[in-house]
Backbone as CSV, one residue per row, in Angstrom:
resi,resn,N_x,N_y,N_z,CA_x,CA_y,CA_z,C_x,C_y,C_z
1,MET,110.527,156.323,247.531,110.673,156.534,246.280,112.014,155.567,245.373
2,ARG,111.992,154.786,244.587,112.852,154.039,244.026,114.190,154.829,243.593
3,LEU,115.259,154.295,243.743,116.408,154.824,243.685,116.515,155.264,242.050
4,ASP,116.332,154.577,241.185,116.540,154.729,239.899,115.536,155.819,239.487
5,LYS,114.346,155.942,239.721,113.532,156.592,239.276,113.485,158.131,239.803
6,PHE,114.407,158.021,241.195,114.606,159.552,241.801,115.628,160.334,240.773
7,LEU,116.884,159.286,240.408,117.820,159.931,239.528,117.613,160.421,238.445
8,LYS,116.414,159.716,237.643,115.822,160.360,236.558,114.930,161.312,236.665
9,VAL,113.998,161.349,237.898,113.075,162.542,237.997,113.878,163.839,238.092
10,SER,115.044,163.638,239.066,115.812,164.808,239.377,116.581,165.107,238.320
11,ARG,116.829,164.269,237.209,118.117,164.725,236.214,119.113,164.904,236.513
12,ILE,119.629,163.868,237.453,120.942,163.696,238.060,121.336,162.942,236.904
13,ILE,120.601,161.778,236.311,121.041,160.754,235.190,119.992,161.135,234.080
14,LYS,120.346,161.072,233.077,118.762,161.437,232.058,118.088,160.465,231.862
15,ARG,118.535,158.970,231.739,117.117,158.016,231.639,117.609,156.872,232.606
16,ARG,116.322,156.195,232.588,116.002,155.268,234.094,116.919,154.223,233.697
17,THR,117.001,153.630,232.359,118.021,152.542,232.043,119.243,152.810,232.712
18,VAL,120.054,153.837,232.050,121.429,154.309,232.705,121.436,154.540,234.347
19,ALA,120.537,154.892,234.769,120.224,154.958,236.150,120.266,153.359,236.608
20,ASN,119.533,152.436,235.989,119.429,151.102,236.659,121.115,150.418,236.234
21,GLU,121.514,150.748,235.231,122.941,150.185,235.013,124.055,150.498,235.921
22,ALA,123.967,151.894,236.571,124.694,152.534,237.195,124.524,151.728,238.506
23,CYS,123.576,151.796,238.970,123.203,150.819,240.249,123.418,149.665,240.233
24,ASP,123.266,148.810,238.987,123.618,147.448,238.994,125.458,147.270,238.885
25,ARG,126.028,148.265,238.502,127.502,148.159,238.683,128.299,148.552,239.890
26,GLY,127.531,149.260,240.736,127.919,149.441,242.082,128.254,150.751,242.195
27,ARG,128.047,151.588,241.403,128.506,153.051,241.179,127.602,154.212,241.786
28,VAL,126.673,153.757,242.520,125.727,154.424,243.362,125.477,153.881,244.637
29,MET,125.744,154.575,245.821,126.073,154.427,247.263,124.754,155.320,247.936
30,ILE,124.258,154.672,248.935,123.384,155.639,249.776,123.869,155.157,251.288
31,GLY,124.240,156.452,251.683,125.006,156.241,252.873,126.494,155.595,253.017
32,GLY,126.916,155.012,252.144,128.199,154.456,251.868,127.656,152.970,251.540
33,LYS,126.802,152.552,251.283,126.509,151.191,250.819,125.969,151.187,249.411
34,VAL,126.489,150.238,248.649,126.165,150.153,247.300,124.567,149.651,247.309
35,ALA,123.958,150.448,246.543,122.371,150.347,246.671,122.085,149.633,244.801
36,LYS,120.894,149.057,245.501,120.371,148.180,243.749,119.344,149.717,243.518
37,PRO,118.784,149.439,242.188,117.806,150.448,241.251,116.862,150.523,242.424
38,SER,116.120,149.400,243.114,114.842,149.303,243.605,115.000,149.885,245.401
39,SER,116.581,150.391,245.976,116.400,150.593,246.940,115.372,152.059,247.160
40,GLU,114.996,152.330,248.388,114.057,153.400,248.681,115.000,154.345,248.927
41,VAL,114.693,155.648,248.124,115.401,156.802,248.909,114.290,157.853,249.472
42,LYS,114.492,158.655,250.540,113.837,159.482,251.374,114.949,160.845,251.640
43,PRO,113.958,161.755,251.753,114.965,163.035,252.244,115.804,162.822,253.365
44,GLY,116.861,163.472,252.915,117.940,163.234,253.965,119.085,162.426,253.623
45,ASP,118.551,161.305,252.880,119.533,160.181,252.516,121.031,161.266,251.273
46,GLU,122.214,160.773,251.596,123.404,161.116,251.104,123.864,160.126,249.863
47,LEU,123.595,160.488,248.546,124.021,159.603,247.684,125.135,159.885,247.218
48,ASP,126.378,158.746,246.809,127.502,159.223,246.176,127.223,158.256,244.767
49,ILE,127.586,158.826,243.672,127.365,158.891,242.333,128.625,158.563,241.522
50,LEU,128.950,157.776,240.888,130.272,157.845,240.166,129.813,157.680,238.579
51,LEU,129.855,158.531,237.892,129.874,158.242,236.564,130.795,159.118,235.536
52,GLY,131.143,158.203,234.504,132.055,158.757,233.640,133.135,159.264,234.456
53,GLY,133.741,158.659,235.408,134.925,159.266,236.119,134.801,160.492,236.896
54,THR,133.652,160.805,237.164,133.261,161.827,237.795,132.503,161.525,239.258
55,HIS,132.989,162.034,240.156,132.063,161.518,241.687,131.299,162.819,242.034
56,VAL,130.437,162.531,242.235,129.048,163.383,242.581,128.588,163.249,244.315
57,ARG,128.286,163.522,245.139,127.840,163.694,246.062,126.564,164.628,246.458
58,VAL,125.200,163.790,246.477,123.931,164.747,246.901,123.521,164.306,248.366
59,ARG,122.916,165.159,248.434,121.616,164.893,249.765,120.234,165.161,249.026
60,VAL,119.442,164.141,249.412,118.285,164.169,248.768,117.435,165.134,249.751
61,LEU,116.475,166.010,249.091,115.688,166.843,249.574,114.301,166.817,249.674
62,SER,113.899,166.201,248.554,112.495,165.754,248.499,112.176,164.696,247.567
63,THR,111.319,163.767,247.509,111.035,162.937,246.243,109.440,163.145,245.811
64,GLN,109.734,163.538,244.513,108.441,163.956,243.688,108.081,163.026,242.751
65,GLU,107.136,162.613,242.409,106.773,161.474,241.438,107.167,162.144,240.034
66,HIS,106.697,163.405,239.834,107.105,164.238,238.667,107.986,165.437,239.024
67,ALA,108.711,166.031,238.222,109.027,167.206,238.383,109.575,167.928,236.653
68,LEU,109.219,169.275,236.893,109.556,169.901,235.812,111.059,170.246,235.766
69,LYS,111.857,170.612,234.517,113.216,170.845,234.580,113.560,171.726,235.511
70,ALA,112.882,173.064,235.294,113.306,174.170,236.371,113.223,173.564,237.736
71,ASP,112.235,172.728,238.424,112.141,172.270,239.470,112.891,171.099,239.743
72,ALA,113.686,170.286,239.053,114.368,169.083,239.440,115.684,169.309,240.133
73,THR,116.231,170.466,240.072,117.573,170.582,240.898,117.124,170.885,242.481
74,GLY,116.154,171.477,242.449,115.509,171.627,243.820,115.282,170.493,244.571
75,MET,115.300,169.047,244.136,114.842,167.930,244.782,116.498,167.271,245.594
76,TYR,117.660,168.078,245.331,119.014,167.447,245.812,119.700,168.723,246.005
77,GLU,120.667,168.649,246.912,121.829,169.273,247.398,122.977,168.803,246.993
78,MET,124.071,169.518,246.265,125.194,169.122,246.027,125.996,169.395,247.204
79,LEU,126.624,168.115,247.578,127.694,167.946,248.839,129.100,168.111,248.243
80,GLY,129.173,167.465,247.162,130.757,167.616,246.743,130.936,167.613,245.268
81,GLY,131.682,168.252,244.526,131.531,168.455,243.118,132.175,167.121,242.429
82,ALA,132.722,167.274,241.366,133.421,166.537,240.586,134.935,166.223,241.050
83,GLN,135.369,165.152,241.121,136.780,165.001,241.653,137.392,164.012,240.673
């Protein structure tokens, strides 16, 4: 699944255009490398996200094309909180 779509479906980032912009600005990394919006995300990947001065680390648990709001948090696991 594309990184920008994963961020939106999992509700880590509210809109896909915002996810695209964050990736384009180098604020999203997969495994320590800056990722493009079209980068593939698979279960087991670790994402580092810097948004609004908040640093969040998550591990991808599943990639679903669609997820209800209640199920979205099950798509990832928080590794590190706000710093």
